C-alpha positions in Angstrom: 149.6 271.9 -2.4 146.0 271.5 -1.4 142.9 270.8 -3.8 142.1 274.4 -4.1 145.8 275.2 -4.8 146.0 272.5 -7.3 142.7 273.7 -9.1 143.9 277.4 -9.2 147.4 276.3 -10.6 145.6 274.3 -13.3 143.0 277.1 -14.2 145.8 279.8 -14.3 148.0 277.7 -16.7 148.4 279.6 -20.2 147.3 276.5 -22.2 144.2 275.8 -19.8 140.9 275.4 -21.9 137.4 275.5 -20.1 136.6 272.1 -21.9 139.7 270.5 -20.1 138.3 271.8 -16.7 135.0 270.4 -17.6 136.3 266.8 -18.0 138.4 267.4 -14.9 135.3 268.3 -12.9 136.6 271.7 -11.9 134.3 273.8 -14.1 130.7 274.2 -13.5 128.1 273.0 -16.0 124.6 274.1 -16.6 122.1 272.5 -14.3 120.5 269.1 -16.2 117.2 269.9 -18.1 114.3 268.8 -16.0 112.7 265.5 -16.8 109.7 266.1 -18.9 108.5 262.5 -19.7 107.1 260.5 -16.6 108.3 257.0 -15.9 106.4 254.7 -13.7 106.1 251.1 -12.3 103.0 249.2 -11.8 102.0 245.9 -10.1 98.7 244.2 -10.1 98.1 243.6 -6.2 94.7 242.1 -6.3 92.1 240.7 -8.9 91.3 244.0 -10.2 93.8 246.4 -8.6 96.9 248.1 -10.0 99.3 250.0 -7.8 101.2 252.7 -9.4 104.6 254.3 -8.4 105.2 257.5 -10.5 108.4 259.5 -10.5 107.4 263.0 -10.2 111.0 264.4 -10.7 109.9 267.7 -8.9 106.6 268.4 -10.7 103.6 269.2 -8.7 101.3 266.3 -10.0 100.6 263.8 -12.7 97.6 263.2 -14.9 96.9 259.5 -15.3 95.1 258.0 -18.3 94.0 254.3 -18.8 92.7 252.5 -21.7 91.3 248.8 -21.0 89.4 246.1 -22.8 87.9 247.3 -26.0 87.8 250.9 -25.0 88.4 253.1 -28.1 90.3 256.1 -26.2 92.1 256.2 -22.8 89.8 257.7 -19.8 91.4 260.2 -17.4 91.6 258.5 -14.0 92.6 261.8 -12.3 95.3 264.2 -11.5 97.5 262.8 -8.4 99.8 264.8 -6.4 101.2 261.7 -4.6 103.6 259.4 -6.4 101.9 256.1 -5.3 98.3 255.4 -5.7 95.9 252.5 -6.8 93.4 251.9 -9.5 91.0 249.6 -8.1 88.2 249.9 -10.5 86.4 246.5 -11.2 87.3 244.9 -14.4 85.0 245.4 -17.3 84.1 241.6 -17.6 83.9 240.2 -14.0 86.0 237.3 -13.2 88.2 237.6 -16.6 91.7 239.0 -16.9 92.1 242.5 -18.1 94.7 244.4 -20.0 95.1 248.1 -18.9 97.3 250.5 -20.7 98.4 253.5 -18.6 100.0 256.8 -19.8 101.0 259.8 -17.5 101.7 263.4 -18.1 103.3 265.9 -15.6 101.3 268.8 -14.1 102.6 272.1 -12.8 100.4 275.0 -11.8 97.2 273.1 -12.8 98.6 272.6 -16.6 99.8 269.7 -18.2 103.7 270.1 -19.1 106.2 268.0 -20.9 105.7 264.9 -22.9 103.2 262.2 -22.4 104.9 259.0 -21.1 105.4 255.8 -22.8 102.4 253.2 -22.7 102.7 250.9 -19.6 100.7 247.6 -19.9 99.3 245.5 -16.8 97.3 242.6 -16.7 94.8 242.1 -13.9 93.6 238.6 -13.1 90.0 239.5 -12.4 89.7 236.1 -10.3 88.2 236.6 -7.1 88.7 233.9 -4.5 85.7 232.2 -3.1 
């Protein structure tokens, strides 16, 4: 008996239950819900540059916000349709390390969708070689 025959035999058995078919992987299930909370990785790549890699998970773009130093509220850095980009703004105090806190939110059809990401913290060195 081939695989299709085995599946038909199991599904046509009088005591067959759909839950059993799901457990066996022979019943279709609903598509998983789309991921609605962005995840990302960051890496300080220079004295004041942070490289971002954001998983867009099928969304069109992502809005990026950053709070740094003693700023009261995050500033919107922009809307990015590419998953990889750099934040190369100079540190608020030249030559000193700076903690930057980033959050992300997905965008579809020019509207923010889903949840705001967790806060990601990166420290830039601020030190420029002479």
